[in-house]
N, C-alpha and C positions, 0 to 999 in steps of 0.2 A: 666678236663679243667682247665686250668691255666688263672686266670684274672690277666693281667698285667696293672697297672696304669703308668709303666716306660718301656722304650723300651730295657733294658738292656739283652744282649744275652752273657751269660758266660757259662764256663764249669760248675761252681756249678749248674746252671739250670739243664744241663743234668744229673748230678749226682744225683740230686733230683728226677727228673724224674725215673730214675733207682730203686729207693727205693722200688717200688712196686713188684717187682719181676714179672711183667706181661710183655710180649713182645709186643712191639707196632711198628708200622710202621709210626705213625704220631702223632703229639702233636697237639691239640686244644688250641689256645690262644684267649682270648677276649681281644678286645681293643675297644676305641671308635676311631673315623676316624683320629683326631689329634694323638693320640697313634700309628695307622697304619703308618702314614706318618714317625712319628719319629723312629719307629720300622725298618722300611724299610731302612731309611737312616744309621742305624747302622749295621742291617743286611747283607745289600747287599755290605758292605764294608769289611766284615768280611768272605766272603767265601760262603755266601748264595747265591741262584740265585731264581730269580721268577719262579714258576711253569710254566707261560707263560707270555709273555709280559701284562702288566697291572694286573696281578693276584692279588688278596690279598695274597695269599699263596706264600711261600718260601719252598725251600729244602737246607738242610745242606747237602753240598757236601762232607764232611769229613765222617759222620756217614751214609748218605742216609736217614736222617729222615725228612720227610715233615710235615710242619709247616702250619695247616689251622688255618687262622685268621677269627674268628667271630667277626662282628661288633656290639656293644651295639646299641640297638634300632631296629635291624633287627629281623627277624622272623625264629624260627627253622623251619626243615621239609620242608615243599613246599615254603617257604618265603612269604607267605601270610599272611595279618595282622591277629592275633588273640590274646586271652588274654595274652598268655605266649610270653614274648620277651626277646632277650638277654640283660641282665642287664647291667648296667653301671660298669665297673669294679672296679672304685675308691670306690662305695657306697655298693658294695656286695662284699666283699673278707673275706676270713679267712686266718689268717697268720700260715703258717707251714713250717718250716725248711727253711727258706728264700725265700718261695714261696708264693704267693697269691693265693688260692684256692678258688673257689666257695663252698658256703655252700652246704652240701650234698642235702637239700630240693631243693635248686635251681637247681642242676644238675639234680636230678630226675624230676623236673618239665620240663626242657628243653628236656630231654631224651624223656619223655612221650608225649610231645607236636610234636615233631619230628616224632617219631613213628607213632602217631595218624594221622598224615595229610599228610604224604608223603609215599605211598607203597614201595618205594624203601630204606625206612629207618627202616624196621622192626626190624633189628639189634638194634636200640636204645631200643625197647621194650624188646628185650631178654637181653640186658645189665643191664636193671632194675631187671627183673627177677634173674638173676644171682648175682646182688648186694644184692638183698633182701636176697637170700639164704645164701651167703658168709658172710656177715655183720649179719644176723639175725637181721634184721631191724624190728622194730614193726609196726604194724598196724597203731598206732597213728599219724605216720607220715604224714598220709593222710590228717589230719585237718590242717596240715600246708602247703599245696599245693594248688595251684589255683584251683578253682572248676571245671575248664575244663578237669582237668586231675585226679581227684580223683576217679571216678569210676574205671579209668584203672589201677590205683595203687592198689586199693582194689582186683581187678579181679588178679593182677599178684601176690600180697600177698597171696592171696588165693590159686594159683596155687603152690605157692612157698612151702607151707606147706605139700605137698604130697611128699612121699618118693618113688623115683624110684626104684623098687625092683632089677632092672638091672643094673644100673650104680651107685648106692650109697649104702654104707654099713649101 
């Protein structure tokens, strides 16, 4: 998830997204309401189209990549109020390669809150499990998470400690 406090849409952004080596079909961008308006003014003049009239999201017509805009203050998963909300991108960002990213702990919180409250978002829980495995995340991250998602993090961390004899070496 990219936290953007300014609406620039550049080739450098896409090159930065490609660094992970993971194939993705969309990018999540965190903005506030004012940032969304500014973002759309820039994006819609540069060959992007709204996913549908009035949509927060846009699609890059050149690369066929969707950009899903998540708004600060809204809630992940089912959209209902909960202890974890999308943060203000200006106040919660980590600079990396000319991009502003959410700190890992905030990303994990959002993914867990989403997967815990929306049955159609179970992939978010799987994403956290895979992230724990791939990055060898410590159990201690749990203490930096909101209390509403800590138990699920511990459960997924414990699950990540088991070696699958069929698919893992």
